[in-house]
VOGU-3710 file (C-alpha; in Angstrom, 3 decimals, decimal comma):
1> psveyhlhhv> -63,144/-80,709/27,320  -62,761/-78,592/24,666  -65,982/-77,666/23,327  -68,432/-75,565/24,961  -72,401/-76,675/24,831  -75,127/-75,113/25,679  -77,804/-76,809/27,512  -81,055/-75,241/26,529  -83,062/-77,187/29,407  -83,642/-80,837/30,655
11> tkeksksqqs> -86,577/-82,097/31,650  -86,810/-85,512/33,914  -90,061/-87,661/33,872  -90,439/-90,428/35,442  -93,238/-93,314/35,510  -93,642/-96,785/36,120  -92,360/-98,418/33,003  -90,117/-95,985/31,213  -87,532/-93,698/32,585  -86,013/-90,519/30,227
21> llltfmdcge> -84,575/-87,354/29,541  -85,800/-85,002/27,368  -82,638/-83,129/25,842  -82,829/-79,891/23,772  -79,465/-78,287/21,910  -78,633/-75,085/20,868  -77,229/-75,234/16,894  -76,853/-72,048/15,950  -79,026/-72,775/13,313  -76,877/-74,104/10,735
31> gsvwfrvgdp> -75,502/-77,528/12,613  -77,364/-80,920/13,263  -76,818/-82,837/16,354  -76,802/-86,183/15,966  -77,779/-88,908/18,975  -77,127/-91,860/19,364  -78,500/-94,611/22,080  -75,992/-96,491/23,303  -79,277/-99,582/24,562  -82,064/-99,104/21,911
41> sdftvsqegv> -83,802/-102,083/23,254  -84,437/-100,000/26,371  -83,936/-96,829/25,260  -85,395/-94,329/22,350  -84,856/-90,666/21,512  -88,102/-89,160/20,053  -88,376/-87,254/17,477  -88,473/-83,773/18,883  -85,011/-84,393/20,585  -83,206/-84,648/17,071
51> rsplspssgl> -84,094/-81,103/16,049  -85,243/-78,384/18,720  -84,526/-74,822/16,584  -84,765/-71,811/19,600  -87,103/-69,149/19,373  -86,111/-65,752/19,307  -87,437/-64,993/22,842  -85,708/-67,575/24,490  -83,139/-65,032/25,489  -79,967/-67,207/24,277
61> scvhfytgll> -77,727/-66,216/21,335  -75,490/-68,172/19,717  -71,775/-67,678/21,145  -69,750/-70,205/19,226  -70,549/-72,561/16,157  -69,883/-75,885/16,997  -71,550/-79,410/15,414  -70,583/-82,189/17,513  -71,195/-85,939/17,643  -72,795/-87,165/21,278
71> slqlkpsdat> -73,491/-89,877/22,509  -76,167/-90,589/24,798  -75,405/-93,477/27,246  -79,246/-94,218/29,303  -78,970/-97,231/31,816  -82,105/-98,041/33,994  -80,449/-96,287/37,294  -79,510/-93,172/35,935  -78,391/-91,013/32,193  -74,848/-89,733/31,200
81> ltqqvpeilf> -74,126/-87,472/28,864  -70,689/-87,498/27,026  -68,599/-86,060/24,795  -67,019/-87,690/21,713  -64,665/-86,151/19,164  -65,783/-81,992/18,882  -66,002/-81,312/15,055  -64,626/-78,019/13,590  -66,717/-77,123/10,381  -64,653/-74,354/8,059
91> pwrnivvmge> -67,191/-71,525/8,960  -70,061/-69,989/6,498  -72,406/-67,356/6,963  -75,694/-66,124/5,020  -75,765/-62,810/3,518  -78,200/-60,907/1,645  -76,800/-59,624/-2,489  -78,326/-56,299/-2,828  -79,626/-55,859/-6,258  -80,937/-60,119/-6,702
101> gslsrvkrdw> -83,150/-60,080/-3,781  -81,745/-63,499/-3,131  -79,708/-65,173/-0,536  -76,265/-66,611/-1,186  -73,618/-68,591/0,882  -70,699/-66,440/1,130  -67,111/-67,922/2,895  -65,786/-65,665/5,718  -62,597/-65,910/7,990  -63,074/-66,647/11,702
111> vippinvaen> -61,340/-66,886/14,642  -61,434/-70,377/16,221  -61,512/-70,446/20,257  -58,271/-72,461/21,843  -58,768/-76,441/21,967  -57,105/-76,851/26,094  -55,489/-79,675/26,625  -54,073/-81,087/29,952  -50,778/-81,566/30,419  -49,194/-84,809/31,744
121> srghfpedlv> -52,452/-87,096/30,424  -52,579/-90,329/30,264  -54,889/-91,652/27,805  -54,068/-94,021/25,283  -52,447/-92,198/22,561  -52,699/-90,959/19,683  -55,331/-89,124/21,541  -58,418/-87,639/19,162  -58,715/-83,378/20,017  -61,040/-82,295/17,582
131> rirsdrdksr> -62,316/-82,901/13,874  -61,636/-80,637/11,321  -64,025/-80,577/8,549  -64,776/-78,870/5,166  -69,208/-79,167/4,153  -67,649/-79,579/0,246  -66,692/-83,054/1,072  -70,123/-84,154/0,378  -69,576/-83,085/-3,291  -65,661/-84,089/-3,773
141> mlrysvtgpg> -62,809/-85,501/-1,886  -60,771/-83,989/0,420  -57,487/-84,064/2,056  -57,350/-82,550/5,523  -53,156/-81,137/7,150  -51,898/-79,097/9,536  -48,766/-77,303/9,732  -46,858/-75,265/12,450  -44,606/-75,881/15,813  -45,440/-79,240/16,867
151> adqpptgifi> -46,895/-81,148/13,445  -44,147/-80,318/10,837  -42,186/-78,033/12,339  -39,895/-78,974/15,691  -40,926/-80,244/17,961  -42,122/-82,558/15,105  -44,701/-85,193/15,536  -46,550/-84,143/18,676  -49,945/-83,530/16,385  -51,139/-85,290/13,653
161> idpisghlsv> -54,103/-85,427/11,728  -56,141/-87,998/9,411  -56,197/-87,140/5,837  -59,465/-88,232/5,051  -61,460/-88,190/8,380  -60,006/-84,927/9,474  -59,326/-86,249/12,910  -56,761/-84,106/14,803  -54,915/-86,280/17,703  -52,103/-85,608/19,814
171> tkpldrehip> -49,526/-88,729/20,022  -47,541/-88,168/23,497  -48,205/-86,313/26,922  -47,425/-82,656/27,000  -45,588/-80,360/29,297  -46,848/-76,805/29,772  -43,567/-75,822/31,507  -41,853/-76,702/28,126  -44,151/-75,184/25,881  -47,705/-73,556/26,948
181> nfhlrahavd> -49,503/-73,890/23,576  -49,090/-74,579/20,121  -50,335/-72,504/16,964  -51,482/-74,741/14,182  -53,045/-74,254/10,747  -55,336/-76,609/9,478  -55,809/-76,843/5,384  -58,019/-78,562/3,579  -57,220/-79,120/-0,595  -59,018/-82,007/-3,021
191> lngnqvenpi> -57,133/-84,661/-4,608  -55,348/-83,058/-6,851  -53,712/-80,204/-4,487  -56,078/-77,636/-4,767  -56,732/-75,463/-1,720  -60,486/-75,989/-1,339  -60,464/-74,015/2,169  -59,038/-70,896/3,699  -56,408/-72,200/6,079  -57,689/-72,026/9,891
201> diiinvidqn> -55,547/-71,210/13,130  -56,431/-73,591/15,575  -55,161/-72,641/19,007  -54,227/-75,652/21,062  -53,565/-74,490/24,908  -51,908/-76,450/27,372  -53,665/-76,952/30,833  -51,656/-76,681/33,783  -51,273/-79,501/36,803  -50,104/-79,383/39,711
211> dnvpdflhst> -46,834/-81,304/38,764  -43,918/-79,207/40,265  -42,937/-78,550/43,545  -42,232/-75,361/44,811  -37,625/-74,604/44,534  -35,891/-72,877/46,972  -33,019/-70,577/45,055  -31,231/-72,156/47,988  -30,846/-74,880/50,335  -29,339/-72,645/53,051
221> fngsvpegsk> -29,928/-68,811/53,380  -27,786/-66,941/55,799  -28,622/-63,693/57,354  -27,496/-61,638/60,180  -29,635/-59,193/62,794  -28,225/-57,037/65,349  -28,628/-58,064/68,789  -30,839/-56,188/70,790  -33,085/-55,698/67,382  -36,413/-54,027/68,375
231> pgsfvmtvta> -39,477/-56,416/67,063  -40,312/-55,998/63,820  -36,736/-55,772/62,674  -36,245/-56,832/58,826  -34,069/-59,844/58,836  -33,869/-61,531/55,864  -35,379/-62,608/52,463  -35,803/-66,325/51,585  -37,616/-66,765/48,051  -39,001/-69,969/46,286
241> vdkddpktan> -39,714/-70,626/42,851  -42,913/-73,078/41,157  -42,828/-74,053/37,117  -46,470/-73,823/37,328  -48,496/-71,270/36,053  -48,106/-68,290/38,247  -51,868/-67,628/37,454  -53,063/-70,400/38,679  -53,343/-71,981/42,263  -50,597/-74,613/41,143
251> gmmrykiltq> -48,068/-71,828/41,300  -49,311/-69,617/44,177  -46,959/-70,501/47,052  -47,430/-69,590/50,970  -44,175/-69,412/52,984  -44,435/-70,424/56,745  -41,688/-71,055/59,718  -41,752/-74,744/60,687  -39,139/-74,745/63,566  -36,840/-72,700/65,689
261> npqspssnmf> -33,462/-73,399/67,187  -32,973/-72,836/70,066  -36,115/-71,557/71,358  -34,695/-69,138/73,574  -35,544/-66,724/75,468  -38,683/-67,559/73,518  -40,049/-70,417/70,393  -41,144/-67,285/68,096  -38,295/-65,267/67,776  -39,364/-64,778/64,090
271> tinnrtgdii> -42,103/-64,433/61,687  -42,083/-64,653/58,096  -44,572/-63,150/55,620  -46,523/-65,812/54,114  -46,266/-64,222/50,339  -43,165/-62,236/50,227  -40,788/-64,856/52,226  -39,108/-61,832/54,326  -38,286/-62,490/57,785  -38,847/-60,009/60,543
281> tvaagldrek> -38,185/-60,334/64,438  -41,675/-60,365/66,715  -39,673/-60,648/70,167  -37,163/-58,962/72,353  -33,996/-60,515/73,899  -31,566/-60,970/71,233  -28,425/-61,466/72,766  -25,267/-62,675/71,033  -23,465/-63,451/74,153  -26,131/-66,265/75,010
291> vtqytliiqa> -27,426/-67,397/71,360  -25,116/-66,354/68,420  -26,995/-67,794/65,942  -31,144/-69,337/65,009  -31,879/-71,853/62,554  -35,050/-71,510/61,073  -36,815/-74,290/59,003  -38,934/-72,451/56,091  -41,716/-74,608/54,139  -42,969/-73,191/51,098
301> tdmegnptfg> -46,481/-75,221/49,799  -47,840/-73,970/46,367  -52,056/-74,145/46,286  -52,062/-71,048/47,947  -50,683/-72,687/51,010  -53,428/-75,691/50,775  -51,501/-78,823/52,894  -53,894/-80,963/51,230  -53,852/-80,641/47,574  -50,773/-78,448/47,735
311> lsntattvir> -47,097/-79,717/46,835  -44,293/-78,549/49,717  -40,739/-78,046/49,727  -38,350/-76,739/52,869  -35,134/-74,598/53,086  -33,059/-73,777/55,886  -32,239/-70,207/57,126  -29,304/-69,499/59,364  -29,749/-66,150/60,994  -26,577/-64,930/62,835
321> itdvndnspe> -26,945/-62,489/65,891  -24,084/-59,789/65,251  -22,753/-57,943/68,123  -22,710/-54,467/69,055  -20,953/-52,923/72,365  -23,192/-53,346/74,641  -19,957/-54,703/76,981  -17,362/-52,375/78,491  -14,175/-53,942/78,710  -13,535/-54,387/82,812
331> fttdtffgev> -9,964/-54,782/84,634  -9,129/-58,560/85,967  -7,720/-56,759/89,133  -8,178/-53,414/90,852  -4,207/-52,762/90,995  -1,597/-53,732/88,861  2,163/-53,601/90,127  5,699/-52,802/87,743  8,639/-51,853/88,127  11,237/-50,311/86,210
341> henrvnviva> 15,233/-48,861/85,996  15,840/-45,069/85,696  16,824/-43,665/82,433  15,672/-46,463/80,648  12,771/-45,668/77,838  10,754/-48,274/75,560  10,393/-50,476/78,426  7,060/-52,495/79,372  6,231/-52,057/83,182  3,451/-54,036/83,394
351> nlsvtdkdqp> 0,638/-55,797/81,392  -2,857/-54,638/81,943  -5,799/-57,679/81,116  -9,484/-56,672/80,722  -12,287/-58,945/79,627  -15,083/-58,094/77,144  -17,537/-60,720/76,690  -18,265/-58,915/73,167  -17,075/-61,103/69,775  -13,761/-60,970/69,860
361> htsawravyr> -11,360/-58,770/67,749  -14,057/-56,426/66,317  -14,301/-52,607/67,538  -16,536/-53,615/69,944  -13,730/-55,954/72,136  -10,674/-54,059/71,543  -9,978/-52,268/73,976  -8,335/-48,195/74,221  -6,154/-47,768/77,314  -5,573/-44,001/78,976
371> ivagdptgrf> -3,698/-43,016/81,855  -6,177/-40,500/83,631  -3,931/-39,329/86,412  -0,476/-39,675/87,903  1,453/-39,346/85,047  1,679/-35,345/84,618  5,147/-35,362/82,497  3,809/-37,941/80,205  6,563/-40,412/80,758  3,957/-42,912/79,968
381> sittdptsne> 1,946/-44,662/77,400  -0,306/-47,749/77,055  -0,240/-49,609/73,747  -3,045/-52,134/73,066  -1,919/-55,869/72,201  -3,592/-56,977/69,137  -3,829/-60,405/69,925  -4,553/-60,590/73,523  -6,309/-57,403/74,131  -3,886/-56,473/77,426
391> glltvvkpid> -2,687/-53,347/78,164  1,196/-52,339/77,860  2,442/-50,021/80,097  5,608/-48,829/78,700  7,864/-46,176/79,601  8,391/-43,222/77,173  11,095/-40,501/78,788  13,540/-41,417/81,048  12,942/-41,290/84,113  15,587/-40,553/87,366
401> feltrsfmli> 15,725/-41,993/90,811  17,360/-38,844/92,106  13,876/-37,499/91,663  11,522/-39,889/91,653  11,085/-43,176/93,226  7,531/-44,118/92,237  4,384/-43,671/90,290  0,713/-44,114/91,052  -0,992/-44,054/87,986  -4,939/-44,362/87,393
411> veavnevplv> -5,924/-45,783/83,979  -9,052/-46,890/82,173  -10,045/-48,710/79,219  -13,080/-48,101/76,622  -13,598/-49,869/73,667  -12,459/-48,718/69,967  -16,495/-47,887/69,209  -18,980/-45,949/71,999  -21,553/-48,129/73,753  -24,587/-48,614/72,364
421> rgiqsprqst> -27,529/-46,164/74,270  -28,841/-47,146/77,094  -25,332/-49,091/79,101  -23,523/-47,498/81,489  -19,599/-47,860/81,950  -19,030/-50,488/85,133  -16,485/-49,276/87,867  -14,313/-52,427/86,673  -13,132/-50,288/83,602  -10,553/-48,284/85,920
431> atvsvrildm> -8,005/-49,444/88,024  -4,452/-48,442/89,449  -0,772/-49,416/88,609  1,999/-48,805/90,859  5,332/-48,495/89,898  8,309/-49,000/91,639  11,696/-47,262/90,034  14,648/-48,698/90,584  18,463/-47,203/90,488  21,088/-48,423/89,017
441> nespefspnp> 24,644/-47,038/88,521  24,568/-44,100/85,683  27,150/-42,502/83,211  28,931/-39,483/84,333  28,141/-36,347/82,924  30,516/-33,668/81,540  29,143/-30,439/81,923  28,911/-28,211/80,013  28,532/-30,836/76,539  30,194/-29,758/74,143
451> ksikleeglp> 32,916/-27,174/76,264  34,358/-24,493/73,563  37,347/-22,852/74,218  39,144/-19,907/71,907  43,003/-19,929/72,193  46,100/-18,970/69,392  47,412/-21,151/67,888  51,341/-21,664/67,936  50,869/-22,810/71,686  54,202/-24,842/72,881
461> agsllstfta> 54,011/-28,146/74,326  53,105/-28,349/77,858  50,673/-25,462/77,917  47,704/-25,778/80,183  44,314/-25,351/78,225  41,494/-25,843/80,301  39,675/-28,250/82,718  37,476/-30,258/81,407  35,547/-32,638/84,426  32,209/-34,692/84,438
471> qdpdrfmrqt> 30,035/-35,354/87,611  28,094/-38,631/88,314  24,466/-38,384/88,732  24,687/-40,913/91,342  24,356/-38,800/94,533  23,815/-41,841/96,634  26,991/-43,435/95,566  30,334/-42,278/96,123  32,572/-42,996/93,060  35,558/-42,454/91,963
481> iryskiydpa> 35,958/-40,762/88,357  39,119/-41,233/86,152  39,327/-39,641/82,360  40,992/-40,337/79,287  40,959/-39,040/75,888  39,194/-40,874/73,131  39,762/-38,856/70,120  42,213/-36,839/69,149  43,326/-36,900/65,118  46,134/-34,420/65,446
491> nwlkidpfng> 47,717/-35,953/68,443  47,869/-32,532/70,386  46,374/-32,613/73,400  46,575/-35,256/77,016  44,087/-35,385/79,882  44,844/-35,904/83,369  43,309/-39,023/84,689  42,500/-37,456/88,072  41,560/-34,113/87,590  40,673/-33,229/83,882
501> qistiavldr> 43,079/-30,894/83,344  43,867/-30,522/79,190  47,404/-29,519/78,075  48,981/-29,501/74,927  52,051/-32,211/73,499  52,307/-30,591/70,118  52,238/-27,135/69,068  48,679/-26,188/67,491  48,446/-25,227/63,488  45,527/-23,741/62,740
511> eshyiknnly> 46,659/-24,098/58,840  46,481/-27,553/59,528  44,363/-29,991/57,969  42,739/-31,221/60,804  40,940/-27,616/61,384  37,554/-27,146/59,883  36,458/-23,627/59,695  39,006/-22,966/62,557  37,468/-25,411/64,761  39,353/-28,703/66,293
521> nvtfmasdeg> 37,393/-30,803/68,375  38,524/-33,446/71,250  36,818/-36,575/73,010  37,276/-37,742/76,169  35,992/-39,852/78,230  35,350/-40,183/82,358  34,859/-43,501/83,529  33,301/-44,374/87,662  34,202/-47,596/89,638  30,193/-49,212/89,593
531> fppasgtgtl> 29,324/-52,456/89,187  29,397/-52,586/85,892  31,423/-49,422/85,213  29,545/-46,487/83,717  31,069/-43,767/81,580  30,128/-41,173/79,701  31,432/-39,059/76,706  32,326/-34,599/76,453  33,502/-32,802/73,663  36,184/-29,978/73,351
541> qmylldindn> 35,750/-27,556/70,750  38,936/-25,533/70,293  38,321/-22,760/68,532  42,050/-22,026/67,199  42,966/-17,855/66,902  45,132/-17,231/63,890  48,729/-15,487/64,403  51,186/-14,443/61,409  53,218/-17,950/61,812  53,424/-18,509/57,518
551> apqvfpseve> 55,070/-16,527/54,931  53,753/-15,817/51,820  54,674/-17,849/48,494  54,650/-16,888/44,979  51,572/-17,917/42,886  51,479/-19,346/40,440  55,364/-21,331/41,091  55,571/-21,746/36,901  55,063/-19,723/34,257  55,360/-20,291/30,274
561> mcekpdpnal> 56,612/-17,016/28,260  57,221/-17,142/24,420  60,953/-16,597/23,056  59,925/-12,797/21,682  56,821/-12,265/23,879  54,317/-9,926/22,684  53,373/-8,184/25,793  56,331/-9,001/27,366  54,555/-9,192/31,675  53,303/-11,893/33,262
571> nitasdpdln> 50,870/-10,965/36,638  51,929/-13,406/39,523  50,471/-13,330/42,930  51,121/-14,175/46,412  49,657/-17,150/48,753  49,657/-16,648/52,277  47,815/-19,383/54,550  47,148/-17,088/57,111  44,269/-14,955/57,941  43,475/-10,767/57,816
581> phtgpfvfel> 45,269/-9,087/58,887  48,440/-11,389/58,313  47,759/-11,487/54,803  48,104/-8,665/52,127  49,202/-6,140/50,872  52,158/-7,978/50,013  55,254/-6,247/48,623  57,298/-7,564/45,510  60,883/-7,662/45,079  63,561/-9,148/42,924
591> vsrpseirrn> 66,929/-10,469/44,721  69,840/-8,834/44,052  71,687/-11,339/43,125  72,798/-13,038/40,574  72,754/-9,589/39,095  71,513/-11,073/35,711  68,327/-11,627/37,316  67,936/-7,554/37,639  69,623/-7,082/33,990  66,775/-9,400/32,454
601> wtlirvngev> 63,818/-8,908/34,502  61,910/-6,177/36,061  58,858/-6,440/38,555  56,253/-3,582/39,009  53,956/-3,491/41,144  50,186/-3,319/40,244  48,593/-3,344/43,807  48,334/-4,897/47,286  47,547/-8,372/45,971  49,303/-8,371/41,745
611> aqlrlrigsl> 52,893/-7,667/40,659  54,079/-7,607/36,826  57,087/-9,258/35,844  58,648/-7,841/32,786  61,448/-9,323/30,302  64,005/-6,207/30,118  65,625/-7,292/26,875  63,852/-8,031/23,582  64,399/-11,987/23,675  65,329/-14,828/25,155
621> asgiyevpit> 66,175/-18,637/24,056  64,080/-21,085/24,940  64,794/-22,815/28,247  63,507/-22,804/31,686  64,684/-19,633/33,416  64,595/-19,271/37,708  63,706/-15,455/38,948  63,530/-15,641/42,564  61,743/-13,187/43,874  60,875/-11,963/47,737
631> itdsgilpms> 57,274/-11,374/49,240  56,234/-9,895/52,289  53,042/-9,761/53,822  51,418/-7,024/55,988  50,965/-9,295/59,571  51,849/-8,122/62,846  55,294/-8,704/62,847  55,690/-9,040/59,102  57,370/-12,137/57,278  59,258/-12,190/54,368
641> ntsvlrvkvc> 59,722/-14,925/52,223  62,083/-15,319/48,897  60,723/-18,228/46,218  61,516/-19,137/42,844  59,473/-18,532/39,867  60,053/-21,317/37,000  59,915/-18,780/33,669  59,549/-21,205/30,708  60,319/-20,048/27,654  59,629/-21,495/24,158
651> qcdhhgdcle> 58,636/-20,972/20,447  55,073/-20,000/20,174  52,655/-20,384/17,177  50,592/-17,394/16,084  48,338/-17,623/18,850  50,701/-17,575/21,480  51,215/-20,833/22,340  53,921/-23,592/23,366  55,046/-25,642/20,464  56,933/-27,907/22,275
661> mgkinavglg> 55,389/-31,738/23,252  55,706/-30,642/26,968  52,811/-29,188/26,165  50,841/-32,534/25,888  51,342/-32,806/29,946  49,431/-29,379/29,882  46,337/-30,889/28,282  45,893/-33,387/30,274  48,526/-36,140/29,549  50,194/-37,806/32,185
671> teaiiaillc> 53,063/-40,019/31,977  51,254/-43,029/32,037  49,150/-41,749/29,253  52,366/-41,308/27,311  53,868/-44,782/27,989  50,862/-46,214/27,143  50,613/-44,816/23,583  54,138/-45,039/23,077  53,327/-49,294/23,716  50,635/-49,144/21,507
681> iitllvlvll> 53,252/-47,781/18,403  55,887/-50,215/19,397  53,350/-53,201/19,509  51,671/-52,217/16,507  55,369/-51,502/14,602  56,499/-55,265/15,498  53,033/-56,515/14,300  53,230/-54,915/10,900  57,141/-56,381/10,450  56,376/-59,439/11,473
691> fvmwmkrrdk> 53,614/-59,559/8,995  55,728/-58,401/6,260  58,674/-60,921/7,062  56,051/-63,812/6,613  54,710/-61,870/3,554  58,290/-62,128/2,389  59,003/-66,119/3,432  56,066/-67,541/1,662  56,956/-65,945/-1,538  60,156/-67,518/-1,291
701> erqakqllid> 58,864/-70,144/-0,642  56,785/-70,322/-3,513  59,267/-69,391/-6,086  61,438/-72,406/-4,711  58,820/-75,099/-4,992  58,781/-73,731/-8,727  62,038/-74,640/-9,432  62,860/-77,854/-7,945  62,976/-80,253/-10,465  63,914/-84,023/-10,729
711> peddirdnil> 67,271/-84,696/-11,986  65,683/-87,709/-13,453  63,085/-85,563/-15,151  64,810/-82,824/-16,260  63,098/-82,220/-19,752  66,378/-81,126/-21,334  67,471/-85,220/-21,846  65,077/-87,592/-20,793  61,704/-88,492/-22,756  58,636/-87,497/-20,449
721> kydeegggee> 55,913/-89,599/-19,679  52,404/-88,622/-19,701  50,520/-91,603/-19,545  50,388/-91,375/-15,509  47,591/-90,163/-13,970  47,828/-87,774/-11,412  48,940/-84,772/-10,096  50,187/-81,747/-12,528  53,390/-80,352/-13,024  52,782/-77,635/-10,097
731> dqdydlsqlq> 52,493/-80,765/-7,986  56,239/-82,198/-8,292  59,701/-81,129/-6,388  62,253/-80,499/-9,242  65,937/-80,848/-8,126  67,039/-76,739/-8,793  70,932/-78,186/-8,817  70,407/-78,639/-12,125  69,375/-75,680/-13,530  71,833/-73,612/-10,713
741> qpdalesecv> 74,647/-75,867/-12,980  73,696/-76,021/-16,915  77,233/-76,666/-18,077  77,802/-80,143/-16,143  75,991/-81,161/-19,206  78,003/-83,361/-21,377  79,292/-81,409/-24,228  79,411/-84,089/-26,821  75,605/-84,681/-27,795  74,560/-85,545/-31,036
751> kvgirrlder> 71,052/-84,187/-32,304  69,234/-86,668/-34,075  66,418/-85,824/-36,667  65,422/-83,320/-39,396  65,859/-79,827/-38,603  62,804/-77,559/-38,621  62,614/-74,502/-40,952  61,909/-72,617/-37,724  64,484/-74,075/-35,483  67,952/-71,140/-34,639
761> plhhdhqypi> 70,793/-72,005/-37,441  73,247/-74,091/-35,995  76,015/-70,840/-35,477  78,731/-71,104/-32,963  80,240/-67,650/-32,707  77,968/-66,391/-30,087  79,354/-67,341/-27,103  76,293/-68,003/-24,219  77,700/-67,391/-20,045  78,801/-70,516/-18,657
771> rstaphpgdi> 77,678/-71,372/-14,873  80,857/-72,513/-12,255  80,862/-75,859/-11,223  82,107/-74,514/-7,861  79,952/-75,986/-4,720  78,145/-72,226/-4,307  77,623/-71,374/-7,972  75,152/-67,919/-6,965  71,841/-67,329/-7,469  70,372/-68,694/-10,576
781> edfiyeglka> 68,487/-65,747/-11,130  71,669/-63,870/-12,247  72,698/-66,782/-14,609  69,111/-66,237/-16,413  69,391/-62,676/-16,182  72,647/-63,473/-18,074  71,304/-65,937/-20,493  68,611/-63,436/-21,434  70,791/-60,733/-22,167  73,313/-62,554/-24,395
791> adhdptappy> 69,764/-63,832/-26,284  69,063/-60,617/-26,682  72,124/-59,857/-28,394  72,131/-62,826/-30,273  71,547/-62,216/-34,039  71,118/-65,802/-35,154  68,122/-65,923/-32,421  64,242/-65,594/-34,167  62,791/-62,715/-33,328  59,230/-63,190/-31,052
801> dsllvfdyeg> 56,151/-62,507/-33,135  58,299/-64,642/-36,275  55,957/-67,621/-37,332  56,342/-71,244/-35,887  54,750/-74,303/-37,834  53,468/-76,784/-36,184  51,754/-79,933/-36,972  47,844/-79,696/-35,931  47,810/-82,419/-33,282  43,493/-82,003/-32,247
811> sgstagslss> 42,477/-79,482/-29,733  41,692/-79,055/-26,218  45,408/-80,102/-25,411  46,134/-78,862/-21,704  49,861/-79,502/-22,929  51,684/-76,888/-24,690  52,829/-77,732/-28,596  56,776/-79,306/-29,189  58,553/-77,313/-31,598  61,413/-79,771/-32,298
821> lhscsscgdq> 62,237/-83,416/-30,939  65,830/-83,561/-29,520  67,367/-86,261/-27,708  70,955/-86,003/-26,207  72,556/-88,407/-24,639  76,408/-89,662/-24,055  78,643/-90,762/-27,272  78,436/-94,575/-25,862  76,012/-97,296/-28,057  72,145/-97,153/-26,615
831> eynylsewgp> 69,912/-99,663/-27,467  66,514/-98,306/-29,286  65,001/-101,370/-30,227  62,656/-101,516/-27,304  60,959/-98,958/-29,114  59,632/-100,809/-31,592  57,957/-103,406/-29,083  55,883/-100,630/-27,728  52,768/-100,588/-30,480  52,256/-98,533/-34,077
841> hfhkladlyg> 52,452/-95,423/-31,935  55,958/-95,522/-31,808  57,267/-96,696/-35,007  58,044/-93,368/-36,363  60,395/-93,223/-33,147  61,835/-96,694/-33,307  62,778/-95,841/-37,234  64,482/-92,684/-35,664  66,446/-94,292/-33,019  66,580/-97,298/-33,864
851> ggdd> 67,694/-97,494/-37,322  71,613/-97,581/-37,037  73,709/-95,338/-38,330  71,394/-94,076/-40,843
//
């Protein structure tokens, strides 16, 4: 099937004894056609069927160059021509070489037509596809090979070639959806590996078969279309894919609608474009309130929709009918009733219910309520409950029962979005609401509230100020009102509980700290006797007028002055809590008594507000001086007052500032701060004292530890044993009493041994101090100093820098050298024979002490 053969003409001849077919093939002038008879006993091939060159007049041209091995299998009943393996010959062509006038064969490259192989073949593998041959195989042995993807490159092993015969075979079924074509190159070499022919390209196309079912992108498609849509309205698009070749019928699909559910109002509400998959409406009557959604079964078939040969698949399409505002809200009743107490606000009076067939909780379903008549003053409003869609009629302004006892409201309900064109609002979209007002006990009301009055301060207790009364709004109830006081911070007023007369119970003082901007507020309450009782409050605002009831005071009350002031003038003024014209200008005077006031000081008026206090003498001693000054204001009925100015005279620095410690208070340090500073200083001193005492005690303990020596270990009359391993001398305790009383030693001591040359001569002329044996002999320090002083003045004592001769005892000893060895004991007999038992190291010592008198 991959080689195209041109049949020139076929002539069929019949006779009684034989039946033959005369076949003529075009071989393009260079190839040969071989015929083989399947049953040579019954059929033969004539000579003219072997080779029939074409004449130029036949009108046929050679398009492709093939040489094929054909088998003619003939039977008595029929004759069939089947193709064996096509053969691809490495191409040549004839050219005329100019100048020589002879023909020569020249190699040329040629594009070989593709070999078509059907996918999913069920033949026996390996299956031969074509034979590749070179005409040079007649003179030498050649080897054939192919390279490329599918041969020696991944995926390898799909195509193989016999290296000797050149038969190219496929080893397994091909899949066009996996690899649609293969590009191979055929090679011919001799036994030495030398290239004999130029490689030729072989294209193997995998022929598609309808082996893939159309596959929808989704098993279920979802779409929507508004209700009431006109025919031809686009709804949605469904899409399927087919992996087969889209250029062939195998991959060409067609869509159609198999079923529609529900089939209301028509069984064909939708149609589908069989090529694109677009679904559109074809009938009117889509109503969401009747059918909310449609379910369509869509089929896709390949082979251009051929039901016999095509493969099919189905998918589900759900089309939701979306809501539009084609239904107006309708009240459930024509009239609603409600009631509310007077003076109540933000209270729900009635619930207005409606029905709407549109989809709940959408803008086409939610209702908007409006009062179209019956509420000219805007005392009511209607809000919508988002859950139930009811209208909540609410009072937003107080209603007085004594003025209006009922309301008749006309209410209209519409949707948030307008109705679609062509729909009219029904009569049920309007209703009437009857509201009845209920009477209740109202609080008495003061009028005016607040009430303002003006009066002078200083009114005595018991003065009648005003009458502050309240009225009961309940005109149809005859009730008695009682008055009481709620707020009076200074407790200056009282109110009569029956008639509301207000009078004073204390003197009014404008300068009180309860007064703000000359205003004083008092709150009163009026209560009725209803059930339950109601009460109202009212405020009385008193504006107090100033009178001259306060005498001026000197300001500041205390000043400072240097002992020798320069300048010697102090500016003072006066303070008066009253208002103009009851304040300045002021008159300042020094009192006449005591006489030293006018003798030391003088007061000069600068203006009506300021005066200068001057020192008459050159200087004053440090101290505090009190200067009485009389100040008179300019009010109606002027008031005078004598106040004392404290003048603090102190030593000053070159800047004119006082040097006393008292200035600490002036810079902001109070008594508490000073006490805290003193406590810190005392605590610090105590800590330092404790630390010093601890250091002294530790030094004394260290000195005492060094002086404590055990009497048994006294180096003056004992032999020390150094063969004990343990702590040193610093870790041992010593008895200090041996050093405190050195005179307790026996005086008759015998010095044993030979005196050394560097020893002090034995002279008894110089006397050293002797410690007393009294119970309290004194400090050892004094004794040591006295002994040192005596040694310094002893002419027989060797100098500190004299040469001392010692025997070398080795290095590295931690103990000091001994200049001499003395032994003192009592005059009694002692036995030293035990020294000879201590070994050879003690023989010398035994000789010295154990040798008797010698």
